[in-house]
N, C-alpha and C positions, 0 to 999 in steps of 0.2 A: 251602338254601344251604350249598354247601360249601366247603372251605378248600383247595381244589384248583387253586391258580394255577401260574403258570410265573416263572421268573425273569426271563424276558423281560417279563412284564407289570409287576413290580417297577421295572425299569429305566425303564419309559415313566412312571411314577407317581413324581412328585417326593416325596423323602423330608423335604423342607424342614420341614414342619409337625412331624416328629418332633424337629427340632432347634431350635425356637423357644424362647427362655428363657421361665421360668414365674416368677412372683412374686406370692407370697400374704403381706402382712403383712412380716415380718422375713426370710420364707423365699424366698430368690433361687436358682433353679435354672437351669443353664446351658442346659438341653434339658427333653424332656419324657421321657426315658428312666429308668426308675426298675428298680433290681434289686429282684425279688421275694424276700421272705424265703422262704428254703430251708433245712430244718434239715439240719445236716450230721454234728455228734456228733463234732467232733475237739477237744474241750476237756476232757482228763482232769480229773477231780475239779472239774469246772465252771468252770475257769480257762480263758480263751481266751490263747492263747500268741503268740509272734513270727508263727507259721505263719498264724494266723487275721487278725492285723493284715497281713500280705503279701497274703492272699488277697482282701481287701476293698480294699486299696489299689490292685491290678492293675486291677480294674474302674473305680476313680476314674481313674486314670492314661490310660485307654482311652475316657474321654469319658462315663461314665455320669452321668447328672445328679444322681439320689439314690440312694443305698444304704438299703435297708431289709433290717438284720441279720435272720440266723436267728433263731428265737424265744428268747429269754432268758428265765430263770425269775425270777419273783417270789419273795419271801422267804416261801415257804410249804413245809412238809417234803414235801407229797404234790403239787407241782407238776409233777413228772417222774417218767417211769420209767427214766431213763438217767443213770448218772453222767458221761456225756460230753456232755450238753447244757449250754450255758454257763450259769452264772449270772448274775443282775444284782443282787447282794446280796454283802457280805462284801468285806473289804479287797482280798485277792489277786485277786478275779474282777472287781472295779471297776477296780483297777489295770490289768488286762489290757485292758479295754474302753477305758481312758484312751489307752493305746497304739494301739488301733484307731482312735480318733476321730482323734488327732493325726496318723496315718499317712494316713487319707483326706483330712484338710485340707490337709495339705502337699501332696498330689496334685492338690489344687484342686477335691475333692469334697464332696459334703453326704450326711450319713448320720443315721440314726434307729435306734434298737433297738425291736425288736418284744417287746413285755412280754406275758408268757404263763403262763398256768395251765392244764394238760390236763385237770383235774377227772376224771370218771369213765372215761375213757378208758385211764387208769393201772390196771391190776391191783393189788389189793392185794396188799401182799409185796415190790414192786418197790424197786429201790436207787434213790438212795442211801440212803432212810429207809424200810425195809422195815416198820419198826414203826408208821408212820404209815397211818392208813386212807385210802384215797382218797376225795375229796369232790365232791358235787355237788347241783344243788338238791333232787333228790328221792333221791338214793342209787341212782338208775337205770343203767344203762349205755345205750350207744347201742341196743341192741335193746330197751329198754324193760324189761329186767330187773331186779328188785331187789337189790342188792349189799348196800350199805351203809343206814346211817340217812341222812335228809335232813341238810342243812346246818341247824346252829342259827344263830340271830340272831348270837352272838358269833363263830362261824365265818366267816360272811358280812361283818362288821365287819372281822375279822382280815384277810381277803383284800382288802377295799376300801383299807383301810391300806396293805397291802403294795404293791399296784399304785401308790398316791399315792407311797410311798417312793421306788419305782424312778424314777417320772416325776422327783421332785425330783432323784435322784442322776444321771439322764441329762442333765438341764439342768445341774447342778454339774459334769459332766465335759466339758460342751462340745458335747454332741450338739446337731443341728439340730432337733430334734423328737421326738416318740415316736409309735409305733404300738402301739396296743392291739389284741391278737388276740382278735378276737369272732367267728370263722369256725370251719368244718370240724369241728364236733361237740367243740370242747373247752369249758372250763369256762364261760366268758361264753355262748357260743352254747347250751350246755345250759339254761341260763335262758331263752333266748330261745325255745327249741324247744318245742312244747306237748308232744311225745312224751316229753322227758326232764324236762321241770318240770310235774310233777302237784301242786304246792303248793297249797294253799289260803288262804295268808296273804297279805300286801301283795305277796310277790314271784310269785307265780302266779295264774292263771286265765286273764283276757283278754289280748290283746296288749299294751296299755298297761302292764298290772302284769306280765308278763314282761319286759318292758323296765328294769324299775326298778334291777335289779343293775347291768346294763351302764351305766345313766345315773349310779348312784351312783359306780361305780368313774371314770367321765369325769369327774363333778364335781369328785370328790376329788383326781383328776390336775390338773384346771385350777386348783384353790385352790392344790396344791402348786407349779405352775410360774408363775402368774401368767396374766394375759389375753394376752401376746404370744408365747408360747411353743407352736409348731405341736402340735396333738394330732390324729391319724389314728385310725381304727378299720378293721380289717379285717372285712369282713362277707361271708357267704355263705349262699345258700340251701341248697345240697348239703353234705353231710355224707362224712366219710371212710368211712364204712360204707353210706351210702346217697345214691347220686348224684342220685336222683329227688327227695330230699327238698325241701320248701319251707318256709320260715318264713311266708312270706306268698303266698297263692295269687292275690291280685288288687293291683293298683297300689292300691287304696284302703288294703287292709291292710299292704302296705310303707310307705305313707304314714304309718301310725299307729305303725310299728316306729320309722320314723326321727325322727320329730319331738322325742321326748323326748331323743334322742341329739344332736340338734342344739342343743337347748335347754341341755345339760347342758355343751356347750362343743366338740364336734367341729367340726374346721376342713377335713379332707378324709376322704373315704370312699374305701377300697381296696375295691374290688367284685370278689369272686373268682368267677370261673366256670370252668367244665373247657374251654370253646370260645369265644373272645371274640365269635365271628360269629353266634352262637346267640341269637334273640330270647327276652326274657324272659318276656313274655306273648303271648297271642294278641291279633292286630289291631294289632301294631306290630312294626316292626323294630328297636325300641331294644332293645339289650342290658342287663345287670343294672346296669353303671355309667351307661348312659343314662339309665335311669328313675330311679336315685338322684338324679343330678343335676336331672333334670326335677323330682322332688318337693321337693328340699331347697334348691335353688338353689346348693348347694356343691360345690366342684370334686370329681372323681372320678378313681380311678386305674382302669383297666381291666387285667385280665389273664386269662390263660387259653390255652395252647398257641400262643402270639405266636412266631412264627418257626419253628413246627413243622409237618409235614404228615402226621403221625401222632399219635394220642392216645398219653397219657401211658405206658399200659399196655402198648402195642405196643413199647416198647423194652424191656421185662422179658421179652418173648417172643423176645428174640434178635434182632427188627427194629430197625434203626438208624432214629430218628427224625429225618427229613431237615430241611431247612433252606427250607420253603415261603416264598414271598414275603410281604409283608405289604402288598400293594396295598389291599384292602378296609379294613385297619386305618388306613392312611393316609387314606382317603377319610372314613371316619368321624370320625378325630380333626380334619380339616380342617373338617367340618361341626359341630364343636364337641359332638359327642354325649358326650364326655367330655374330660379334660384331660391326663391322663398314661396313661403305658403301661409296665406292669411286665412284666419279662421274667424268666423263672425258668428252666429247664432249659437254654435257647438260650446264655443268658448264664453258666450254672454251667460248661458245657462250652467257653465260647470268652469269655474275658475281654476280647477286642477285638472283641465282636459289634458296639458301638455304633460306634466309628469304620470298621470294615469298611462297615456299612449306610450311614452317612454320606458315605462316600466311593465308594460304589456298588460295592464289592468283594465281592458276593453271592457270586461263585464260590469266594471263600476261606474263606467261613463253614464253621465245623465242624460236623457232623452231632452231635447228641447221642446218646451210648450209656450203657448202664447202667454201664459200666466208669468213666465218669466220676465216679460217686458215690464210688468207692473211695478218692479222695485229694481234698486242696485242691490246687487249681492255678490 
């Protein structure tokens, strides 16, 4: 199945399902449109400024139901390889995020920070803390090569506590929930993935053991924020270095991965795929978000080239990624395969994407180009 539809098809398919309200506990969203987290790197010294607040506010003003921020860094010196990625710790950075929350809420939006540690994707010696060695479950990079020593129990405990502190700060600042980044080959995902987790203690081995680190982080965050504050986790099979990677080759293994995360306190799963229309397992048309919802009963967010008719790398080859319609997406949403839809690049280039789709102004949608990454707009 391909995603080669026409705008004519879209106009014949009602977009109403995308703009129905969504409620889960204390979380009430005006519609099913989610702004996907996208690293922008416009926070010098790790501090988000007024330009970042304005960037997110524009999406809220234009009808995005839930904004998930770009990845924000927990309080660990090796959490990033760039001094321009925003921190989620320290008085100045948290004050910046308070301005962001207030701006989004004033525009009627909802917003959650994505809490992040990049693990072994960070080269040793990277700024802003070149003295800090990069950390991962087994000290392996995504190619499976030994770079550093495995994380110690003390380091694991430190990271778990840093995630919990960030969660508590998010609640204090007035965010509407948190998202934990457990996807794309970053630290939490490195524990989940057999290739990068070669530990022989309680954090490594079979699928259940490999979920322990993620489950401890979720449980610590849940303890820090109480029972009613929404916790999401972003998961992916694929890695930024290996698009065909799978944490779970079968639905049964995926169920083993998900069960401890549900028990630890996850409310919503954000299921990252590169193309939302591709089935996750043979013998079923369900995508990744569809399978996660079926296995857990929890609400899920689908994401992956929504609103685009070319894969991501095409835009970096000088091709403009177009604005393919979302007919198939709407059908799947109406069938309750998943609950929410995250929009990435299409919303990055066009703050008014949601309102244009709602009003049927498809010919006004702006195509994504690589130039859009060069500024916040």
